[in-house]
C-alpha positions as CSV (number, residue, x, y, z in Angstrom):
1,M,0.0,0.0,0.0
2,E,2.9,2.4,0.8
3,A,4.4,1.8,-2.7
4,L,1.1,2.9,-4.2
5,R,1.1,6.1,-2.2
6,S,4.7,6.8,-3.3
7,D,3.7,6.3,-6.9
8,E,0.7,8.6,-6.5
9,R,3.0,11.3,-5.2
10,E,5.4,10.9,-8.1
11,V,2.5,11.2,-10.6
12,E,1.2,14.3,-8.8
13,A,4.7,15.8,-9.0
14,E,4.9,15.0,-12.7
15,E,1.5,16.5,-13.4
16,K,2.5,19.7,-11.6
17,N,5.7,20.0,-13.7
18,E,4.0,19.0,-17.0
19,G,5.0,21.3,-19.8
20,E,8.0,22.7,-17.8
21,I,11.5,21.9,-19.0
22,S,14.3,22.3,-16.5
23,D,17.2,24.5,-17.8
24,T,19.6,22.1,-16.1
25,T,18.7,19.2,-18.4
26,L,19.4,21.0,-21.6
27,P,21.3,20.7,-23.9
28,Q,21.5,16.9,-24.2
29,V,23.4,15.1,-27.0
30,E,23.1,11.3,-27.5
31,V,25.0,9.4,-30.1
32,K,24.6,5.8,-31.4
33,I,26.8,4.1,-34.0
34,F,25.9,1.2,-36.2
35,N,28.6,0.2,-38.8
36,N,29.3,3.5,-40.6
37,T,26.0,5.2,-39.6
38,L,25.8,7.7,-36.8
39,L,22.5,8.7,-35.1
40,V,22.7,12.0,-33.2
41,K,19.8,13.0,-30.9
42,V,19.9,16.6,-29.6
43,Q,17.5,18.3,-27.2
44,C,18.2,22.0,-26.7
45,E,16.6,25.4,-26.2
46,K,15.2,27.1,-29.3
47,Q,17.8,29.3,-30.8
48,Q,18.0,31.3,-34.1
49,G,20.0,29.4,-36.7
50,I,20.8,26.4,-34.4
51,L,20.1,23.8,-37.2
52,S,22.6,25.3,-39.6
53,K,25.2,25.5,-36.9
54,L,24.7,21.9,-36.0
55,F,24.8,20.7,-39.6
56,T,28.0,22.8,-40.3
57,E,29.7,21.3,-37.3
58,A,28.7,17.8,-38.3
59,E,30.2,18.3,-41.8
60,K,33.5,19.5,-40.3
61,Y,33.8,16.0,-38.8
62,D,33.2,14.3,-42.2
63,L,29.6,13.3,-41.3
64,S,27.4,13.2,-44.4
65,L,23.9,13.9,-43.2
66,L,21.3,11.5,-44.7
67,N,18.3,12.6,-42.8
68,S,17.2,15.0,-40.1
69,N,14.1,15.7,-38.1
70,V,13.2,18.6,-35.9
71,M,10.2,18.8,-33.5
72,A,9.2,21.3,-30.9
73,F,9.7,19.9,-27.4
74,G,7.5,22.1,-25.2
75,P,7.3,25.8,-25.8
76,T,11.0,26.6,-25.6
77,A,12.9,23.5,-26.7
78,L,13.7,21.4,-29.8
79,D,14.2,17.7,-30.3
80,I,16.6,17.2,-33.2
81,T,17.5,13.9,-34.8
82,M,20.3,13.6,-37.4
83,V,21.4,10.4,-39.2
84,G,24.6,10.5,-41.1
85,E,27.2,8.4,-42.8
86,M,30.6,8.6,-41.2
87,G,33.5,9.4,-43.5
88,V,37.0,8.4,-42.8
89,G,37.6,11.7,-40.9
90,C,34.7,11.0,-38.5
91,R,35.9,7.6,-37.4
92,G,37.6,7.9,-34.1
93,Q,36.4,11.5,-33.7
94,V,33.0,10.9,-32.4
95,K,33.8,12.1,-28.9
96,S,35.3,15.3,-30.4
97,L,32.1,15.7,-32.5
98,V,29.9,15.4,-29.4
99,E,32.0,18.0,-27.6
100,A,31.8,20.3,-30.6
101,L,28.0,20.0,-30.8
102,Y,27.8,20.8,-27.1
103,S,29.9,24.0,-27.6
104,V,27.6,25.0,-30.5
105,L,24.5,24.5,-28.3
106,Q,25.7,26.8,-25.5
107,L,23.5,29.9,-25.4
108,P,25.3,33.1,-26.3
């Protein structure tokens, strides 16, 4: 019975925070690799020109973008997914790419 009450409190807390995005959780960058294909998921605050900055940075690391998707994530954030084929220059540079993407995502 206590576990149920604990779960109810968690749901109530989630409902109170629904629609709010904590500034401490953004930006987030997640990368997955399969063979020569790289999946990059980014959640960040909305910024003017952020897509072109991210795409430009990815191309610097020899990542040929095959597909991208952008969705609004709440009123002030974006959920961006990029799929690309890694060129020779990207292999072994994935950690550097993630660090570069984080630097691009920092608000001015």
